[in-house]
N, C-alpha and C positions, 0 to 999 in steps of 0.2 A: 369758422372752425377749420381745423386741420384738414387738408384734402387727403383722402385715402390714396395711397400710391397704388399704381396698377401692377401688382405682382401677378404671377401666373395664377389661373383660376384654381379653386379647390379649397381645401380646409385651411383656414387661418393663414391667409396671405400675410396678415399683419404679424404673425409669429414666424419670423424667419427660421425655418427649420421646425415649426411646430405642427404637429398633428398630420403628418402625411397619411394618406388614406389607402387602405387595401381595396382595390377595385377588381373588377373581373379581369381575367387574363387577356381578354380582348382589348382592354384599355392600356395594357402595359406599354405597347409600342408607341402609342400616342403620347404617353407621359414620360417617355424615356429621356427626353431632353430637358425636363424640368429640373430646377435647382434642388439638390438633395434636401429632403425635409419639407419641401413645399407641398401644399395641398394638391391632391389629385395624383400624386406620385405613388406608384405601387410599393408596398412594403408589408410583409407579413410580420408584424410585431407580436411576439408570443407573450400573451398576457400572463403566462405562468413562468416566465424566465426568472432566474435568480438575481438578475441585475448586474451580473458580471460585465465589466466593460469590454467592448470590442468583440465579443463572441456571438452576438445575436445575428442570425441570418434568416432570410426568408426562404420560401420553398424553392427558389431558383439557386440558392447558395450564395446570393449577394448579401452584403451587409445590410442590416435593417436601417431604414431611415429614422427609426426611433432611437438608434444607438448613436447619440451625440455625446461623447465623453466630456465630462468637466475636467478642469485642470487642477483640482484640489488634491487628488490622490488619496492616500490613506494617512491619517494623522491620529495622534493620541492626546486627547484632551482630558485624560484621567477620569473618565466616566462622570464628567460634570453633568449636572442636571440642566437641561435646556427647558425653561419654563415658557410655554406658549400660551398667551391669553387669547381666547376666542369668544365669539358671540354664542351665548347659550340659547340656541334656537335649533329646532329640529331640522331646518333647512341644511345646516352645516354639520350635522352629527357625524358624518363619515369623512369629513375633509382632513382633519388634523390627526386624530388618533383613533385607531380601531383596536379594541382590547385583545381580540384573538381571531384566529382564522375560523370562519363559520360557513365556508362553502359558497358565499356570495362573491362573484367575480370582482366586484369593485372593492368591497371590504377587504378581501384577501390581498388585492393589489396594494391598497393603502398600508395594510399591516406589513407586507413584505418590504415596501418602500422604507418605512420607518426602521425596520430591523436592519436594513442595508445601511441606512444613514448612521445608525448607532454602531454598527460593526466597523464601518469605514473610519469613523471619527472618534470612536471610544467615548460616546456621550450617552446620556439617557434622556429621552424625550417625554415630557409631561405636558398634558393639556389642562388648562385652567379655564373652563367655561365660565363666562361672566354675564350677569344681567338677568333680569326677569321682568315680567309684565309686558306692556305694549311696546316698549322701546329698548330692548336689550342691546341694540346695536351701538348705543352710546356708552355702555358700561366700560368698555376697554379704554377709550380716550379719557373718560372721567377718572379711571384708575391711574393712568399715566399722570394726569394733572395732580392728583392727590399725592402720588409718589414724589413728584417734583417739589411740591410744597413742603413735604416732610423729609426731603433729601433721602429717599428710599429707592431701592431697585427691586421691586416685587416680582417682576417677570422680565423676560429677555426679548421676546418677539411678540408683536401684536399681529394677530391674524383676524381681520375684521372687515366688514363691508367697506368698500372704497369710499363711498360718498360720506359716510359718517365718521371717517378717520381723516381723510385728506383735507377736510374742511378746517381742521385745527392746525394746519401746517404753519400758519403765520404766528401761532402762539409759541412755536419752538418746541412742540411736543415730540417731534420725530427727527431721527438722525438722517443726514444726507447719505443715502446709500452709495453714491458715487465715491465716497471717501472710505468705504468699508473694505478692508483687505479680503481677498479670496472671492469677492463677489463680482462676477462678470456679467452685467446686465445686457451686454451685446450678444451673448450666447443664444443659440437658437431655441433653447428651452425657456426663455423669458419672452414675454410679449413685446415685440418691438413697436407695435402700434400703441400700446399703453405707454411705453417709454417716451415715444414722441409726443403723446398727448399730455401726459401727467408731469413730465419734467418741466421745471420752471426756472428761468435764469440759468445758473450754472450748476443746478442741483436737481436731485430726484429723491422724493421722500417715501414713496411706496413703489412696489413692483408686484407683478402678477403674471399669470400664464398657466401652464400645465400644473403648477403647484396647487392650483385652486380648481376643484371640480365645478364650483358654481360659475367659474368663468365660462364654461361651456354650457352648463345647464340653463343659464339665465338668458340665453339668446331667444328672442321672440321669432316665431314662425307662424305660417298658416297651415293648419291641419285640414285635410280634405278627405271626406269619406268617399272612397272610390266606387263602392257599390251604389251608394245613393246618387253619385254623379252620373253613372252609367245607366241609371234607371230611367233616364229621359232619352228619348230618341234623338239622335244627332248631338249627343253630348260632346263637348270639345275635348281635345287632347290638351290638358292644361300644361303638361310638360312642354309641349311644343309652343303653346302660348307664351310661356315664360322664355323659352329659348329665342323666340322671335322678337322679344322685347315688348309684347303687348299686354303683359300682366300689370294692369293699372287699376287705380281706384274706380275709375269709370267701368272698366271691364268687370271688376268684382261686383259692383252695384248691379249691372245687367244680369250677371250670372245668379247672384243671390235672389234676385226678384223672381226667378223662374221656379224656385223650389219650395215656396211656402205652401203648406197643406194643413187645413184644419182637420183635426182628428177626433174632436169631442163635441163639436157644435158650439164651442165657446171661442169666439174670434180672438186670435192672437194671444193666447195664453201660453204658459211655459210648456205645456204638454204637446203643442203643435210641432209640426216639422218645419224647420227654417233653413234658409239658404246660408245664413251667417249668424253666428252668435259671438258676442264679445262683451266688453264693458266700456263705459264712458269715463273710466278713471285710469287705472294703471295701463290698460291696453291702448290708451291714446299716445303714450310716450313713444312707441316705436315709429310713429310717423315723423318724428324729428329726423330720424336717420333715413327711413325708407323714401321720404320725399325730398331728401337732400337739402335740409334746412339747417343753416349754421347758427350757432349762438355766439361762441367765442372762436376767434382765429389767433394763430401765433404771430407775434411780431418778430422783427429781425433779431432781437436780443433774447428770444425764447421766452418772452412773457406773453400776455394775452390782451386782446382788445375785443370789445363787444361789437359784433358785426352782423346783426340780425337783418335779414331781408323781410320786411313786413309784407311786401307784395307777394313774395313766394309763399309765405306763411298763410296769408289770406286766401290765396288760391287753393292751398291744401285744405284749409278749414272748410271752404265751400264744398269740396269733394267728400271730406269726412262727414260733415253734417248730412249731406245727401245720402251717403251710405248708411249712416246711423239712424236717421229719423224719417227719411223719405222713402226708404226701401221697404216694400211690403214683406220681404223675406228676411229682415233683420230682427233679432231679439237681443236686447241688452240687459245684462245683469247689473244690479246696483252694487256699489262698493260695500264690502263686508269687513269692517275693521275689528269686529269682535273675535275673529279667528286668530289663532296663535300667530299666524304669519302676518296678520294685518291686511291680508289680501284674500279673504275667504271666497270672494266671488270667482277667483281663478279656479278653485276646486269645483265650483258649481258649473263653470263653463266646461271644464274637462268632463264632468259627469254627464252633462247634456250631450256633448259630442260622443261620449262613449255609449250613450243610450241609442245611438244610431238614428237620431232625429234631428241632426244638424249636418248640412253639407260641409260648411267651413267653420272654423273657429280660430281666433287669435289666441295663442298660448305660448308659454315658454317651452323650450325643449325638455325641461325636467318632467313635464307631464306625460311623456312617453313611458315613464317609469311607474305611473299610477296603475294600481291593480285594475281599475275599471277600464282604462285604455288598453292595457295588456290583454284583457279578457274579451275584447270586442270580437265578434264573429265577422263583421264587415272588415274589409281591407281599407287601410287609409294610407295617404301619402302626405308629404310636407312640401310646401312651396314657400318662397320668400313672402314677406309682407309686401303688398302691392305698392308699386312706385307711383309717383305723382301723375305722370303722363308719358306718352311715347317719345317725347323729346328728351326725356331723361335717359341717359345712355346706360346707367348701371343700376342694379338692384343693391340696396344697402340694408344691412341688418343692424339691429339695436340690441344691446344688452341691458337687462334690468339693472339699475345702478346698485343693487344690493350684492352683486358678486364680490368676492373677497379678494383682498390683497394682503401683502405682508409688509411689515415695517419694523424698525428697531427703535424703541422709545429713546428719547434723548436722555432719559434717566440712567441708561445703561453705561457703565464706565467704559472708557475708550479701550482699556486693556482687554475687554471681552469681545471687541469688534471682530478681530480676526477669527475667533472661534465661531461667532454667530454668522459671519459672512460665509464661512465654510459650511455651516449647517444649512443655511438657506440655499447655497449654490448646489450642494449635493442633493438636498431635498428636491430642488427644481429639476435637476438632471435625471434623478431616479424616478421622479414623477412622470417625466416624459418617457422614460424607458419602460416603466411598469404600469402606471395608472392610466396614462393616456390611451394606450392600445386596449387595455381592459375595458375602459369606459366607452371609447369611441368606436373601436372595431368590434369588440365582442358583445358588450351590453347594448349600446345604442343601435348599432346596425343589425347585427345578427339576431339578437334576442328581441329587441323592441320594434324594429322596422321590417327587416327581412324583405326589402323592396329596393332593388338596384336603382330604379328611377329616383326614389327618395334619397338614396346615397348621393347621387349626382347633385340633387338640389341641396342637400346638406353641405356638401363640399363647397358649393357656390355661396351659400348663405354664410357659413362660418368663415369663409375666405374673404368676405367683403363687408366686414363690420365697419360701421362709421361711428367713431368715438368722438365725443365733444367734451372739452373741458368745462363747458357751461353746464353740463349734466354732472360731472364729477364734483364741481365746486358749487353746485346749485344752492346749497343751504347757506352759503356765504352771500349769495347773490339774490336774496329775496325769493328763493325757490323759483327761479326764473322759468325753468322748463315745465313746472307744474301749472303755469298760467294757461298753457294749452289745455290741460285737463279741465280747468275752470270754464273755459270757453265751451268745450264740448259737453261737459257734464252739467254745469249749472246754467250758463247763458243760453245754450242751445241755439245760438245765432252767431253770426260772424262779427265778433267784437274785437278783432285783432287791433283795429285802430286805437281803441281805448285801453285795452289790456296791455298793449305794447306801445303805448303812446310815447312821445318824445320826453315827457316828464318821467315816465317809468324808465325809459332808456337812460336818462341822465342819472337817476337814482342807482341803477345797476352799474353804470360807469363809475360813480363815486365809490360804491362798495368795492368794486373791482380794484380801483386805484388804492383804496385803503389797504386791502389785502396784500396787494403787490408791493406797496411801500413798506409794509412790515416785513415781507419776505426778502426784499432787497436789503433791508437793514440787517436781517438775520444772517444773510449770506456775507455781507460786509464784515460783520463781527466775527464770523467763522474764519474769514481770510486774514483778519488782523493779527 
């Protein structure tokens, strides 16, 4: 897999210029030499600003690091309607369009962003939610395919989960964004990590970054109940444990083992107090990143090769199985596919943690917004997902692959590309200017965390995400990354050798070769 570059620590290293963080004044001097817009650099981005370029300042009078102007300027597209197709799921309800100002800091920021885009470009933005049932994430690419067959152009922009869109790249459903006028994906308000990971050959078919709230919300972290932690004499300073590089799966196992307590005379039922709660399904995925295990790596010509280390994966599986099934203080929730999200067990884990009967929980950042977590009387903090061992030098974070990206369907006529490039570019830059500080600084930190130690951890976590094209393209590759779920959830023993056998590896390589052969042909036709 692509090796994460070592940018300065803090929020979203992989987004050059993305999500610079408001820290305490005592940290300003230490961060003064960081690249503008990088994580950990101070900047008071006013969530209520009107989005005017160049005028945003922090409390010191310096220009805000959230103020990275785009080069589109103001244009007049005759109030043309921009039709955005998105996934009809509650997860994404506030990402694309918010109907009116309602006093919610995030909703209001999204509303102001869209108004600013419409005013600058003289367009009208319309959201078209698509899909229903258990798999609405496939409705948008299905609609593109239907449009292509009927020679129609029913919408202009696809705003959809990355994994369920990028998998159709080889079918020619998406436009190469590198050819779209007005679109500058190298700008700081686009994710450079995603660009490096998702670009293939000489093209890139999706993009993401601050334009997507789920890009932040879907990062997995470890929630820790501070009150419960300190209820034991000699409790460790977990922040210092992380800083020293000792926050490992073995350390988490030992810590979780100390906190089990039977509360009702029924041994190890859900009502008891546990050191660690998680699930053996979705929550297994973060270990691909946190344990620094690669699936695909880039070749010299910007394509991919299968490059899995079974030895490292087997080592990680031993430690995960020990934490999950040998630890007296662990409680696991079973997958709940009946929930609208398809991951109902995540809500159960959040509710268990919020009930103040779990020391640690693996969850996505979005659960800080849950009413149950917000109403906790105990204080909590967040830490990275534990790394493999102390020989691993970095903590790496994982994003649930359902975070959204944007694309332009190949059914869109080329004469609309300049307009849509301008819309995406301005929407991305205004998202960084308005929505990012509203979500990250005001809502996430001040409203939901209110804990400077957690701010430090948050900056480190989101600043060191490890992204693997093997996860992005997993549905094309026999759902390769989900085979780890099978080992932990169903096998419950270390079957890496068989689940990732040479025969399986050869199958994955063949699937990868087929996909990349089609994409090469697609790019050759585009150049002809």
